[in-house]
mmCIF file of the protein (N, C-alpha, C, O) and its ligand, coordinates in Angstrom:
data_MODEL
# 
_entry.id   MODEL 
# 
loop_
_entity.id 
_entity.type 
_entity.pdbx_number_of_molecules 
1 polymer     1 
2 non-polymer 1 
# 
_entity_poly.entity_id                      1 
_entity_poly.type                           'polypeptide(L)' 
_entity_poly.nstd_linkage                   no 
_entity_poly.nstd_monomer                   no 
_entity_poly.pdbx_seq_one_letter_code       
;(UNK)(UNK)(UNK)(UNK)(UNK)(UNK)(UNK)(UNK)(UNK)(UNK)(UNK)(UNK)(UNK)(UNK)(UNK)(UNK)
(UNK)(UNK)(UNK)(UNK)(UNK)(UNK)(UNK)(UNK)(UNK)(UNK)(UNK)(UNK)(UNK)(UNK)(UNK)(UNK)
(UNK)(UNK)(UNK)(UNK)(UNK)(UNK)(UNK)(UNK)(UNK)(UNK)(UNK)(UNK)(UNK)(UNK)(UNK)(UNK)
(UNK)(UNK)(UNK)(UNK)(UNK)
;
_entity_poly.pdbx_seq_one_letter_code_can   XXXXXXXXXXXXXXXXXXXXXXXXXXXXXXXXXXXXXXXXXXXXXXXXXXXXX 
_entity_poly.pdbx_strand_id                 A 
# 
loop_
_entity_poly_seq.entity_id 
_entity_poly_seq.num 
_entity_poly_seq.mon_id 
_entity_poly_seq.hetero 
1 1  UNK n 
1 2  UNK n 
1 3  UNK n 
1 4  UNK n 
1 5  UNK n 
1 6  UNK n 
1 7  UNK n 
1 8  UNK n 
1 9  UNK n 
1 10 UNK n 
1 11 UNK n 
1 12 UNK n 
1 13 UNK n 
1 14 UNK n 
1 15 UNK n 
1 16 UNK n 
1 17 UNK n 
1 18 UNK n 
1 19 UNK n 
1 20 UNK n 
1 21 UNK n 
1 22 UNK n 
1 23 UNK n 
1 24 UNK n 
1 25 UNK n 
1 26 UNK n 
1 27 UNK n 
1 28 UNK n 
1 29 UNK n 
1 30 UNK n 
1 31 UNK n 
1 32 UNK n 
1 33 UNK n 
1 34 UNK n 
1 35 UNK n 
1 36 UNK n 
1 37 UNK n 
1 38 UNK n 
1 39 UNK n 
1 40 UNK n 
1 41 UNK n 
1 42 UNK n 
1 43 UNK n 
1 44 UNK n 
1 45 UNK n 
1 46 UNK n 
1 47 UNK n 
1 48 UNK n 
1 49 UNK n 
1 50 UNK n 
1 51 UNK n 
1 52 UNK n 
1 53 UNK n 
# 
loop_
_struct_asym.id 
_struct_asym.entity_id 
A 1 
B 2 
# 
loop_
_chem_comp.id 
_chem_comp.type 
_chem_comp.mon_nstd_flag 
UNK 'L-peptide linking' . 
ZN  non-polymer         . 
# 
_pdbx_entity_nonpoly.entity_id   2 
_pdbx_entity_nonpoly.name        ? 
_pdbx_entity_nonpoly.comp_id     ZN 
# 
_pdbx_nonpoly_scheme.asym_id         B 
_pdbx_nonpoly_scheme.entity_id       2 
_pdbx_nonpoly_scheme.mon_id          ZN 
_pdbx_nonpoly_scheme.ndb_seq_num     1 
_pdbx_nonpoly_scheme.pdb_seq_num     101 
_pdbx_nonpoly_scheme.auth_seq_num    101 
_pdbx_nonpoly_scheme.pdb_mon_id      ZN 
_pdbx_nonpoly_scheme.auth_mon_id     ZN 
_pdbx_nonpoly_scheme.pdb_strand_id   A 
_pdbx_nonpoly_scheme.pdb_ins_code    . 
# 
loop_
_atom_site.group_PDB 
_atom_site.id 
_atom_site.type_symbol 
_atom_site.label_atom_id 
_atom_site.label_alt_id 
_atom_site.label_comp_id 
_atom_site.label_asym_id 
_atom_site.label_entity_id 
_atom_site.label_seq_id 
_atom_site.pdbx_PDB_ins_code 
_atom_site.Cartn_x 
_atom_site.Cartn_y 
_atom_site.Cartn_z 
_atom_site.occupancy 
_atom_site.B_iso_or_equiv 
_atom_site.pdbx_formal_charge 
_atom_site.auth_seq_id 
_atom_site.auth_comp_id 
_atom_site.auth_asym_id 
_atom_site.auth_atom_id 
_atom_site.pdbx_PDB_model_num 
ATOM   1   N  N  . UNK A 1 1  ? 14.947 -23.427 -2.761 1.00 0.00 ? 1   UNK A N  1 
ATOM   2   C  CA . UNK A 1 1  ? 14.893 -22.069 -2.235 1.00 0.00 ? 1   UNK A CA 1 
ATOM   3   C  C  . UNK A 1 1  ? 14.409 -21.047 -3.194 1.00 0.00 ? 1   UNK A C  1 
ATOM   4   O  O  . UNK A 1 1  ? 14.776 -21.034 -4.369 1.00 0.00 ? 1   UNK A O  1 
ATOM   5   N  N  . UNK A 1 2  ? 13.620 -20.230 -2.706 1.00 0.00 ? 2   UNK A N  1 
ATOM   6   C  CA . UNK A 1 2  ? 12.982 -19.136 -3.490 1.00 0.00 ? 2   UNK A CA 1 
ATOM   7   C  C  . UNK A 1 2  ? 13.778 -17.814 -3.453 1.00 0.00 ? 2   UNK A C  1 
ATOM   8   O  O  . UNK A 1 2  ? 14.225 -17.318 -2.419 1.00 0.00 ? 2   UNK A O  1 
ATOM   9   N  N  . UNK A 1 3  ? 13.895 -17.344 -4.582 1.00 0.00 ? 3   UNK A N  1 
ATOM   10  C  CA . UNK A 1 3  ? 14.768 -15.989 -4.577 1.00 0.00 ? 3   UNK A CA 1 
ATOM   11  C  C  . UNK A 1 3  ? 13.853 -14.837 -5.050 1.00 0.00 ? 3   UNK A C  1 
ATOM   12  O  O  . UNK A 1 3  ? 13.343 -14.849 -6.170 1.00 0.00 ? 3   UNK A O  1 
ATOM   13  N  N  . UNK A 1 4  ? 13.678 -13.916 -4.223 1.00 0.00 ? 4   UNK A N  1 
ATOM   14  C  CA . UNK A 1 4  ? 12.958 -12.724 -4.434 1.00 0.00 ? 4   UNK A CA 1 
ATOM   15  C  C  . UNK A 1 4  ? 13.688 -11.507 -4.790 1.00 0.00 ? 4   UNK A C  1 
ATOM   16  O  O  . UNK A 1 4  ? 13.571 -10.452 -4.167 1.00 0.00 ? 4   UNK A O  1 
ATOM   17  N  N  . UNK A 1 5  ? 14.508 -11.693 -5.893 1.00 0.00 ? 5   UNK A N  1 
ATOM   18  C  CA . UNK A 1 5  ? 15.371 -10.556 -6.050 1.00 0.00 ? 5   UNK A CA 1 
ATOM   19  C  C  . UNK A 1 5  ? 14.751 -9.376  -6.654 1.00 0.00 ? 5   UNK A C  1 
ATOM   20  O  O  . UNK A 1 5  ? 15.242 -8.251  -6.564 1.00 0.00 ? 5   UNK A O  1 
ATOM   21  N  N  . UNK A 1 6  ? 13.553 -9.679  -7.337 1.00 0.00 ? 6   UNK A N  1 
ATOM   22  C  CA . UNK A 1 6  ? 12.925 -8.536  -7.918 1.00 0.00 ? 6   UNK A CA 1 
ATOM   23  C  C  . UNK A 1 6  ? 12.042 -7.771  -7.051 1.00 0.00 ? 6   UNK A C  1 
ATOM   24  O  O  . UNK A 1 6  ? 11.676 -6.659  -7.431 1.00 0.00 ? 6   UNK A O  1 
ATOM   25  N  N  . UNK A 1 7  ? 11.638 -8.257  -5.874 1.00 0.00 ? 7   UNK A N  1 
ATOM   26  C  CA . UNK A 1 7  ? 10.865 -7.557  -4.942 1.00 0.00 ? 7   UNK A CA 1 
ATOM   27  C  C  . UNK A 1 7  ? 11.670 -6.677  -3.979 1.00 0.00 ? 7   UNK A C  1 
ATOM   28  O  O  . UNK A 1 7  ? 12.813 -6.942  -3.607 1.00 0.00 ? 7   UNK A O  1 
ATOM   29  N  N  . UNK A 1 8  ? 10.994 -5.657  -3.631 1.00 0.00 ? 8   UNK A N  1 
ATOM   30  C  CA . UNK A 1 8  ? 11.575 -4.591  -2.833 1.00 0.00 ? 8   UNK A CA 1 
ATOM   31  C  C  . UNK A 1 8  ? 11.781 -5.276  -1.450 1.00 0.00 ? 8   UNK A C  1 
ATOM   32  O  O  . UNK A 1 8  ? 11.005 -6.152  -1.069 1.00 0.00 ? 8   UNK A O  1 
ATOM   33  N  N  . UNK A 1 9  ? 12.792 -4.879  -0.742 1.00 0.00 ? 9   UNK A N  1 
ATOM   34  C  CA . UNK A 1 9  ? 13.019 -5.392  0.618  1.00 0.00 ? 9   UNK A CA 1 
ATOM   35  C  C  . UNK A 1 9  ? 12.105 -4.531  1.565  1.00 0.00 ? 9   UNK A C  1 
ATOM   36  O  O  . UNK A 1 9  ? 12.312 -3.330  1.734  1.00 0.00 ? 9   UNK A O  1 
ATOM   37  N  N  . UNK A 1 10 ? 11.165 -5.162  2.123  1.00 0.00 ? 10  UNK A N  1 
ATOM   38  C  CA . UNK A 1 10 ? 10.221 -4.498  2.998  1.00 0.00 ? 10  UNK A CA 1 
ATOM   39  C  C  . UNK A 1 10 ? 10.754 -3.737  4.090  1.00 0.00 ? 10  UNK A C  1 
ATOM   40  O  O  . UNK A 1 10 ? 10.110 -2.791  4.544  1.00 0.00 ? 10  UNK A O  1 
ATOM   41  N  N  . UNK A 1 11 ? 11.916 -4.077  4.571  1.00 0.00 ? 11  UNK A N  1 
ATOM   42  C  CA . UNK A 1 11 ? 12.537 -3.419  5.768  1.00 0.00 ? 11  UNK A CA 1 
ATOM   43  C  C  . UNK A 1 11 ? 13.132 -2.155  5.430  1.00 0.00 ? 11  UNK A C  1 
ATOM   44  O  O  . UNK A 1 11 ? 13.284 -1.249  6.250  1.00 0.00 ? 11  UNK A O  1 
ATOM   45  N  N  . UNK A 1 12 ? 13.508 -2.088  4.067  1.00 0.00 ? 12  UNK A N  1 
ATOM   46  C  CA . UNK A 1 12 ? 14.156 -0.877  3.659  1.00 0.00 ? 12  UNK A CA 1 
ATOM   47  C  C  . UNK A 1 12 ? 13.348 0.396   3.557  1.00 0.00 ? 12  UNK A C  1 
ATOM   48  O  O  . UNK A 1 12 ? 13.731 1.517   3.892  1.00 0.00 ? 12  UNK A O  1 
ATOM   49  N  N  . UNK A 1 13 ? 12.155 0.059   3.040  1.00 0.00 ? 13  UNK A N  1 
ATOM   50  C  CA . UNK A 1 13 ? 11.203 1.181   2.937  1.00 0.00 ? 13  UNK A CA 1 
ATOM   51  C  C  . UNK A 1 13 ? 10.199 1.152   4.016  1.00 0.00 ? 13  UNK A C  1 
ATOM   52  O  O  . UNK A 1 13 ? 9.439  0.197   4.172  1.00 0.00 ? 13  UNK A O  1 
ATOM   53  N  N  . UNK A 1 14 ? 10.200 2.194   4.749  1.00 0.00 ? 14  UNK A N  1 
ATOM   54  C  CA . UNK A 1 14 ? 9.300  2.201   5.977  1.00 0.00 ? 14  UNK A CA 1 
ATOM   55  C  C  . UNK A 1 14 ? 8.332  3.364   5.736  1.00 0.00 ? 14  UNK A C  1 
ATOM   56  O  O  . UNK A 1 14 ? 8.743  4.475   5.400  1.00 0.00 ? 14  UNK A O  1 
ATOM   57  N  N  . UNK A 1 15 ? 7.141  3.104   5.902  1.00 0.00 ? 15  UNK A N  1 
ATOM   58  C  CA . UNK A 1 15 ? 6.135  4.098   5.687  1.00 0.00 ? 15  UNK A CA 1 
ATOM   59  C  C  . UNK A 1 15 ? 5.935  4.923   6.952  1.00 0.00 ? 15  UNK A C  1 
ATOM   60  O  O  . UNK A 1 15 ? 5.637  4.423   8.037  1.00 0.00 ? 15  UNK A O  1 
ATOM   61  N  N  . UNK A 1 16 ? 6.129  6.277   6.725  1.00 0.00 ? 16  UNK A N  1 
ATOM   62  C  CA . UNK A 1 16 ? 6.000  7.197   7.805  1.00 0.00 ? 16  UNK A CA 1 
ATOM   63  C  C  . UNK A 1 16 ? 4.675  7.907   7.729  1.00 0.00 ? 16  UNK A C  1 
ATOM   64  O  O  . UNK A 1 16 ? 4.419  8.643   6.776  1.00 0.00 ? 16  UNK A O  1 
ATOM   65  N  N  . UNK A 1 17 ? 3.771  7.685   8.781  1.00 0.00 ? 17  UNK A N  1 
ATOM   66  C  CA . UNK A 1 17 ? 2.357  8.223   8.617  1.00 0.00 ? 17  UNK A CA 1 
ATOM   67  C  C  . UNK A 1 17 ? 2.135  9.221   9.716  1.00 0.00 ? 17  UNK A C  1 
ATOM   68  O  O  . UNK A 1 17 ? 2.729  9.136   10.791 1.00 0.00 ? 17  UNK A O  1 
ATOM   69  N  N  . UNK A 1 18 ? 1.322  10.112  9.451  1.00 0.00 ? 18  UNK A N  1 
ATOM   70  C  CA . UNK A 1 18 ? 0.931  11.122  10.378 1.00 0.00 ? 18  UNK A CA 1 
ATOM   71  C  C  . UNK A 1 18 ? 0.325  10.408  11.574 1.00 0.00 ? 18  UNK A C  1 
ATOM   72  O  O  . UNK A 1 18 ? -0.475 9.484   11.427 1.00 0.00 ? 18  UNK A O  1 
ATOM   73  N  N  . UNK A 1 19 ? 0.691  10.819  12.673 1.00 0.00 ? 19  UNK A N  1 
ATOM   74  C  CA . UNK A 1 19 ? 0.124  10.094  13.921 1.00 0.00 ? 19  UNK A CA 1 
ATOM   75  C  C  . UNK A 1 19 ? -1.336 10.551  14.298 1.00 0.00 ? 19  UNK A C  1 
ATOM   76  O  O  . UNK A 1 19 ? -2.101 9.908   15.017 1.00 0.00 ? 19  UNK A O  1 
ATOM   77  N  N  . UNK A 1 20 ? -1.596 11.737  13.713 1.00 0.00 ? 20  UNK A N  1 
ATOM   78  C  CA . UNK A 1 20 ? -2.948 12.331  14.060 1.00 0.00 ? 20  UNK A CA 1 
ATOM   79  C  C  . UNK A 1 20 ? -3.995 11.894  13.031 1.00 0.00 ? 20  UNK A C  1 
ATOM   80  O  O  . UNK A 1 20 ? -5.071 11.425  13.403 1.00 0.00 ? 20  UNK A O  1 
ATOM   81  N  N  . UNK A 1 21 ? -3.676 12.050  11.708 1.00 0.00 ? 21  UNK A N  1 
ATOM   82  C  CA . UNK A 1 21 ? -4.689 11.739  10.680 1.00 0.00 ? 21  UNK A CA 1 
ATOM   83  C  C  . UNK A 1 21 ? -4.346 10.573  9.800  1.00 0.00 ? 21  UNK A C  1 
ATOM   84  O  O  . UNK A 1 21 ? -5.165 10.180  8.969  1.00 0.00 ? 21  UNK A O  1 
ATOM   85  N  N  . UNK A 1 22 ? -3.172 10.002  9.943  1.00 0.00 ? 22  UNK A N  1 
ATOM   86  C  CA . UNK A 1 22 ? -2.782 8.871   9.243  1.00 0.00 ? 22  UNK A CA 1 
ATOM   87  C  C  . UNK A 1 22 ? -2.374 8.979   7.830  1.00 0.00 ? 22  UNK A C  1 
ATOM   88  O  O  . UNK A 1 22 ? -2.304 7.993   7.097  1.00 0.00 ? 22  UNK A O  1 
ATOM   89  N  N  . UNK A 1 23 ? -2.096 10.225  7.435  1.00 0.00 ? 23  UNK A N  1 
ATOM   90  C  CA . UNK A 1 23 ? -1.664 10.556  6.098  1.00 0.00 ? 23  UNK A CA 1 
ATOM   91  C  C  . UNK A 1 23 ? -0.278 10.055  5.897  1.00 0.00 ? 23  UNK A C  1 
ATOM   92  O  O  . UNK A 1 23 ? 0.552  10.173  6.799  1.00 0.00 ? 23  UNK A O  1 
ATOM   93  N  N  . UNK A 1 24 ? 0.024  9.476   4.705  1.00 0.00 ? 24  UNK A N  1 
ATOM   94  C  CA . UNK A 1 24 ? 1.386  8.937   4.395  1.00 0.00 ? 24  UNK A CA 1 
ATOM   95  C  C  . UNK A 1 24 ? 2.265  10.216  4.083  1.00 0.00 ? 24  UNK A C  1 
ATOM   96  O  O  . UNK A 1 24 ? 2.074  10.949  3.112  1.00 0.00 ? 24  UNK A O  1 
ATOM   97  N  N  . UNK A 1 25 ? 3.221  10.381  5.004  1.00 0.00 ? 25  UNK A N  1 
ATOM   98  C  CA . UNK A 1 25 ? 4.126  11.447  4.878  1.00 0.00 ? 25  UNK A CA 1 
ATOM   99  C  C  . UNK A 1 25 ? 5.445  11.181  3.998  1.00 0.00 ? 25  UNK A C  1 
ATOM   100 O  O  . UNK A 1 25 ? 5.837  12.038  3.206  1.00 0.00 ? 25  UNK A O  1 
ATOM   101 N  N  . UNK A 1 26 ? 6.043  10.085  4.152  1.00 0.00 ? 26  UNK A N  1 
ATOM   102 C  CA . UNK A 1 26 ? 7.250  9.702   3.476  1.00 0.00 ? 26  UNK A CA 1 
ATOM   103 C  C  . UNK A 1 26 ? 7.398  8.307   3.489  1.00 0.00 ? 26  UNK A C  1 
ATOM   104 O  O  . UNK A 1 26 ? 6.726  7.590   4.230  1.00 0.00 ? 26  UNK A O  1 
ATOM   105 N  N  . UNK A 1 27 ? 8.358  7.827   2.603  1.00 0.00 ? 27  UNK A N  1 
ATOM   106 C  CA . UNK A 1 27 ? 8.798  6.449   2.742  1.00 0.00 ? 27  UNK A CA 1 
ATOM   107 C  C  . UNK A 1 27 ? 10.457 6.417   2.758  1.00 0.00 ? 27  UNK A C  1 
ATOM   108 O  O  . UNK A 1 27 ? 11.138 7.267   2.185  1.00 0.00 ? 27  UNK A O  1 
ATOM   109 N  N  . UNK A 1 28 ? 10.900 5.500   3.373  1.00 0.00 ? 28  UNK A N  1 
ATOM   110 C  CA . UNK A 1 28 ? 12.413 5.312   3.391  1.00 0.00 ? 28  UNK A CA 1 
ATOM   111 C  C  . UNK A 1 28 ? 12.833 5.093   4.835  1.00 0.00 ? 28  UNK A C  1 
ATOM   112 O  O  . UNK A 1 28 ? 12.075 4.865   5.778  1.00 0.00 ? 28  UNK A O  1 
ATOM   113 N  N  . UNK A 1 29 ? 14.152 5.197   4.866  1.00 0.00 ? 29  UNK A N  1 
ATOM   114 C  CA . UNK A 1 29 ? 14.790 4.948   6.184  1.00 0.00 ? 29  UNK A CA 1 
ATOM   115 C  C  . UNK A 1 29 ? 15.039 6.247   6.971  1.00 0.00 ? 29  UNK A C  1 
ATOM   116 O  O  . UNK A 1 29 ? 15.793 7.114   6.530  1.00 0.00 ? 29  UNK A O  1 
ATOM   117 N  N  . UNK A 1 30 ? 14.434 6.358   8.069  1.00 0.00 ? 30  UNK A N  1 
ATOM   118 C  CA . UNK A 1 30 ? 14.480 7.594   8.806  1.00 0.00 ? 30  UNK A CA 1 
ATOM   119 C  C  . UNK A 1 30 ? 15.220 7.363   10.192 1.00 0.00 ? 30  UNK A C  1 
ATOM   120 O  O  . UNK A 1 30 ? 14.937 6.456   10.974 1.00 0.00 ? 30  UNK A O  1 
ATOM   121 N  N  . UNK A 1 31 ? 16.205 8.311   10.379 1.00 0.00 ? 31  UNK A N  1 
ATOM   122 C  CA . UNK A 1 31 ? 16.896 8.237   11.586 1.00 0.00 ? 31  UNK A CA 1 
ATOM   123 C  C  . UNK A 1 31 ? 16.127 9.015   12.612 1.00 0.00 ? 31  UNK A C  1 
ATOM   124 O  O  . UNK A 1 31 ? 15.685 8.501   13.640 1.00 0.00 ? 31  UNK A O  1 
ATOM   125 N  N  . UNK A 1 32 ? 15.977 10.371  12.264 1.00 0.00 ? 32  UNK A N  1 
ATOM   126 C  CA . UNK A 1 32 ? 15.309 11.306  13.113 1.00 0.00 ? 32  UNK A CA 1 
ATOM   127 C  C  . UNK A 1 32 ? 14.916 12.548  12.287 1.00 0.00 ? 32  UNK A C  1 
ATOM   128 O  O  . UNK A 1 32 ? 15.795 13.242  11.776 1.00 0.00 ? 32  UNK A O  1 
ATOM   129 N  N  . UNK A 1 33 ? 13.673 12.822  12.155 1.00 0.00 ? 33  UNK A N  1 
ATOM   130 C  CA . UNK A 1 33 ? 13.247 13.871  11.511 1.00 0.00 ? 33  UNK A CA 1 
ATOM   131 C  C  . UNK A 1 33 ? 12.066 14.622  12.186 1.00 0.00 ? 33  UNK A C  1 
ATOM   132 O  O  . UNK A 1 33 ? 11.327 13.976  12.928 1.00 0.00 ? 33  UNK A O  1 
ATOM   133 N  N  . UNK A 1 34 ? 11.860 15.834  11.993 1.00 0.00 ? 34  UNK A N  1 
ATOM   134 C  CA . UNK A 1 34 ? 10.712 16.585  12.408 1.00 0.00 ? 34  UNK A CA 1 
ATOM   135 C  C  . UNK A 1 34 ? 9.887  16.959  11.145 1.00 0.00 ? 34  UNK A C  1 
ATOM   136 O  O  . UNK A 1 34 ? 10.347 17.635  10.225 1.00 0.00 ? 34  UNK A O  1 
ATOM   137 N  N  . UNK A 1 35 ? 8.691  16.485  11.183 1.00 0.00 ? 35  UNK A N  1 
ATOM   138 C  CA . UNK A 1 35 ? 7.800  16.709  9.891  1.00 0.00 ? 35  UNK A CA 1 
ATOM   139 C  C  . UNK A 1 35 ? 6.518  17.209  10.318 1.00 0.00 ? 35  UNK A C  1 
ATOM   140 O  O  . UNK A 1 35 ? 5.930  16.827  11.330 1.00 0.00 ? 35  UNK A O  1 
ATOM   141 N  N  . UNK A 1 36 ? 6.045  18.216  9.376  1.00 0.00 ? 36  UNK A N  1 
ATOM   142 C  CA . UNK A 1 36 ? 4.698  18.743  9.716  1.00 0.00 ? 36  UNK A CA 1 
ATOM   143 C  C  . UNK A 1 36 ? 3.880  18.287  8.550  1.00 0.00 ? 36  UNK A C  1 
ATOM   144 O  O  . UNK A 1 36 ? 4.142  18.475  7.362  1.00 0.00 ? 36  UNK A O  1 
ATOM   145 N  N  . UNK A 1 37 ? 2.802  17.631  9.082  1.00 0.00 ? 37  UNK A N  1 
ATOM   146 C  CA . UNK A 1 37 ? 1.722  17.061  8.148  1.00 0.00 ? 37  UNK A CA 1 
ATOM   147 C  C  . UNK A 1 37 ? 1.063  18.179  7.324  1.00 0.00 ? 37  UNK A C  1 
ATOM   148 O  O  . UNK A 1 37 ? 0.562  19.141  7.905  1.00 0.00 ? 37  UNK A O  1 
ATOM   149 N  N  . UNK A 1 38 ? 1.051  18.082  6.049  1.00 0.00 ? 38  UNK A N  1 
ATOM   150 C  CA . UNK A 1 38 ? 0.488  19.032  5.082  1.00 0.00 ? 38  UNK A CA 1 
ATOM   151 C  C  . UNK A 1 38 ? -1.058 19.063  5.226  1.00 0.00 ? 38  UNK A C  1 
ATOM   152 O  O  . UNK A 1 38 ? -1.750 19.997  4.821  1.00 0.00 ? 38  UNK A O  1 
ATOM   153 N  N  . UNK A 1 39 ? -1.509 18.005  5.813  1.00 0.00 ? 39  UNK A N  1 
ATOM   154 C  CA . UNK A 1 39 ? -2.960 17.861  5.795  1.00 0.00 ? 39  UNK A CA 1 
ATOM   155 C  C  . UNK A 1 39 ? -3.626 18.484  7.010  1.00 0.00 ? 39  UNK A C  1 
ATOM   156 O  O  . UNK A 1 39 ? -4.548 19.292  6.900  1.00 0.00 ? 39  UNK A O  1 
ATOM   157 N  N  . UNK A 1 40 ? -3.146 18.095  8.124  1.00 0.00 ? 40  UNK A N  1 
ATOM   158 C  CA . UNK A 1 40 ? -3.679 18.506  9.470  1.00 0.00 ? 40  UNK A CA 1 
ATOM   159 C  C  . UNK A 1 40 ? -2.723 19.490  10.224 1.00 0.00 ? 40  UNK A C  1 
ATOM   160 O  O  . UNK A 1 40 ? -3.091 20.061  11.251 1.00 0.00 ? 40  UNK A O  1 
ATOM   161 N  N  . UNK A 1 41 ? -1.448 19.670  9.662  1.00 0.00 ? 41  UNK A N  1 
ATOM   162 C  CA . UNK A 1 41 ? -0.582 20.640  10.320 1.00 0.00 ? 41  UNK A CA 1 
ATOM   163 C  C  . UNK A 1 41 ? 0.099  20.100  11.607 1.00 0.00 ? 41  UNK A C  1 
ATOM   164 O  O  . UNK A 1 41 ? 0.767  20.865  12.302 1.00 0.00 ? 41  UNK A O  1 
ATOM   165 N  N  . UNK A 1 42 ? -0.050 18.884  11.909 1.00 0.00 ? 42  UNK A N  1 
ATOM   166 C  CA . UNK A 1 42 ? 0.432  18.384  13.146 1.00 0.00 ? 42  UNK A CA 1 
ATOM   167 C  C  . UNK A 1 42 ? 1.947  18.097  13.020 1.00 0.00 ? 42  UNK A C  1 
ATOM   168 O  O  . UNK A 1 42 ? 2.380  17.370  12.126 1.00 0.00 ? 42  UNK A O  1 
ATOM   169 N  N  . UNK A 1 43 ? 2.718  18.675  13.918 1.00 0.00 ? 43  UNK A N  1 
ATOM   170 C  CA . UNK A 1 43 ? 4.179  18.498  13.945 1.00 0.00 ? 43  UNK A CA 1 
ATOM   171 C  C  . UNK A 1 43 ? 4.608  17.373  14.742 1.00 0.00 ? 43  UNK A C  1 
ATOM   172 O  O  . UNK A 1 43 ? 4.300  17.339  15.933 1.00 0.00 ? 43  UNK A O  1 
ATOM   173 N  N  . UNK A 1 44 ? 5.309  16.416  14.196 1.00 0.00 ? 44  UNK A N  1 
ATOM   174 C  CA . UNK A 1 44 ? 5.681  15.249  14.940 1.00 0.00 ? 44  UNK A CA 1 
ATOM   175 C  C  . UNK A 1 44 ? 7.199  14.902  14.573 1.00 0.00 ? 44  UNK A C  1 
ATOM   176 O  O  . UNK A 1 44 ? 7.720  15.206  13.500 1.00 0.00 ? 44  UNK A O  1 
ATOM   177 N  N  . UNK A 1 45 ? 7.801  14.257  15.563 1.00 0.00 ? 45  UNK A N  1 
ATOM   178 C  CA . UNK A 1 45 ? 9.180  13.769  15.507 1.00 0.00 ? 45  UNK A CA 1 
ATOM   179 C  C  . UNK A 1 45 ? 9.076  12.307  15.217 1.00 0.00 ? 45  UNK A C  1 
ATOM   180 O  O  . UNK A 1 45 ? 8.463  11.539  15.958 1.00 0.00 ? 45  UNK A O  1 
ATOM   181 N  N  . UNK A 1 46 ? 9.741  11.904  14.026 1.00 0.00 ? 46  UNK A N  1 
ATOM   182 C  CA . UNK A 1 46 ? 9.931  10.562  13.717 1.00 0.00 ? 46  UNK A CA 1 
ATOM   183 C  C  . UNK A 1 46 ? 11.285 10.128  13.992 1.00 0.00 ? 46  UNK A C  1 
ATOM   184 O  O  . UNK A 1 46 ? 12.237 10.666  13.427 1.00 0.00 ? 46  UNK A O  1 
ATOM   185 N  N  . UNK A 1 47 ? 11.432 9.165   14.843 1.00 0.00 ? 47  UNK A N  1 
ATOM   186 C  CA . UNK A 1 47 ? 12.746 8.663   15.192 1.00 0.00 ? 47  UNK A CA 1 
ATOM   187 C  C  . UNK A 1 47 ? 12.745 7.206   14.915 1.00 0.00 ? 47  UNK A C  1 
ATOM   188 O  O  . UNK A 1 47 ? 11.710 6.551   15.037 1.00 0.00 ? 47  UNK A O  1 
ATOM   189 N  N  . UNK A 1 48 ? 13.953 6.637   14.519 1.00 0.00 ? 48  UNK A N  1 
ATOM   190 C  CA . UNK A 1 48 ? 14.155 5.268   14.098 1.00 0.00 ? 48  UNK A CA 1 
ATOM   191 C  C  . UNK A 1 48 ? 14.026 4.450   15.419 1.00 0.00 ? 48  UNK A C  1 
ATOM   192 O  O  . UNK A 1 48 ? 14.504 4.808   16.495 1.00 0.00 ? 48  UNK A O  1 
ATOM   193 N  N  . UNK A 1 49 ? 13.298 3.271   15.194 1.00 0.00 ? 49  UNK A N  1 
ATOM   194 C  CA . UNK A 1 49 ? 13.191 2.449   16.343 1.00 0.00 ? 49  UNK A CA 1 
ATOM   195 C  C  . UNK A 1 49 ? 14.396 1.466   16.370 1.00 0.00 ? 49  UNK A C  1 
ATOM   196 O  O  . UNK A 1 49 ? 14.547 0.612   15.496 1.00 0.00 ? 49  UNK A O  1 
ATOM   197 N  N  . UNK A 1 50 ? 15.191 1.619   17.351 1.00 0.00 ? 50  UNK A N  1 
ATOM   198 C  CA . UNK A 1 50 ? 16.378 0.802   17.469 1.00 0.00 ? 50  UNK A CA 1 
ATOM   199 C  C  . UNK A 1 50 ? 16.104 -0.307  18.414 1.00 0.00 ? 50  UNK A C  1 
ATOM   200 O  O  . UNK A 1 50 ? 16.565 -0.267  19.555 1.00 0.00 ? 50  UNK A O  1 
ATOM   201 N  N  . UNK A 1 51 ? 15.319 -1.374  17.963 1.00 0.00 ? 51  UNK A N  1 
ATOM   202 C  CA . UNK A 1 51 ? 15.046 -2.394  18.960 1.00 0.00 ? 51  UNK A CA 1 
ATOM   203 C  C  . UNK A 1 51 ? 15.981 -3.536  18.824 1.00 0.00 ? 51  UNK A C  1 
ATOM   204 O  O  . UNK A 1 51 ? 15.875 -4.547  19.519 1.00 0.00 ? 51  UNK A O  1 
ATOM   205 N  N  . UNK A 1 52 ? 16.923 -3.365  17.901 1.00 0.00 ? 52  UNK A N  1 
ATOM   206 C  CA . UNK A 1 52 ? 17.958 -4.514  17.810 1.00 0.00 ? 52  UNK A CA 1 
ATOM   207 C  C  . UNK A 1 52 ? 18.913 -4.567  18.985 1.00 0.00 ? 52  UNK A C  1 
ATOM   208 O  O  . UNK A 1 52 ? 19.203 -3.565  19.638 1.00 0.00 ? 52  UNK A O  1 
ATOM   209 N  N  . UNK A 1 53 ? 19.361 -5.708  19.213 1.00 0.00 ? 53  UNK A N  1 
ATOM   210 C  CA . UNK A 1 53 ? 20.209 -5.893  20.355 1.00 0.00 ? 53  UNK A CA 1 
ATOM   211 C  C  . UNK A 1 53 ? 21.548 -6.412  19.788 1.00 0.00 ? 53  UNK A C  1 
ATOM   212 O  O  . UNK A 1 53 ? 22.484 -6.663  20.547 1.00 0.00 ? 53  UNK A O  1 
HETATM 213 ZN ZN . ZN  B 2 .  ? -1.936 14.734  9.670  1.00 0.00 2 101 ZN  A ZN 1 
# 
């Protein structure tokens, strides 16, 4: 069995990108935030995708 204890857990850090221009806005776990892109000024709501059942 391979142990990847030194690697970051990919599910924990989520990349939040601007839906308009694709600029990386933040990383981390997001529940629900409203963020304005500093590049293009597009205001968007980022909500966690709860696709688990
Ligand atoms: Zn943008």
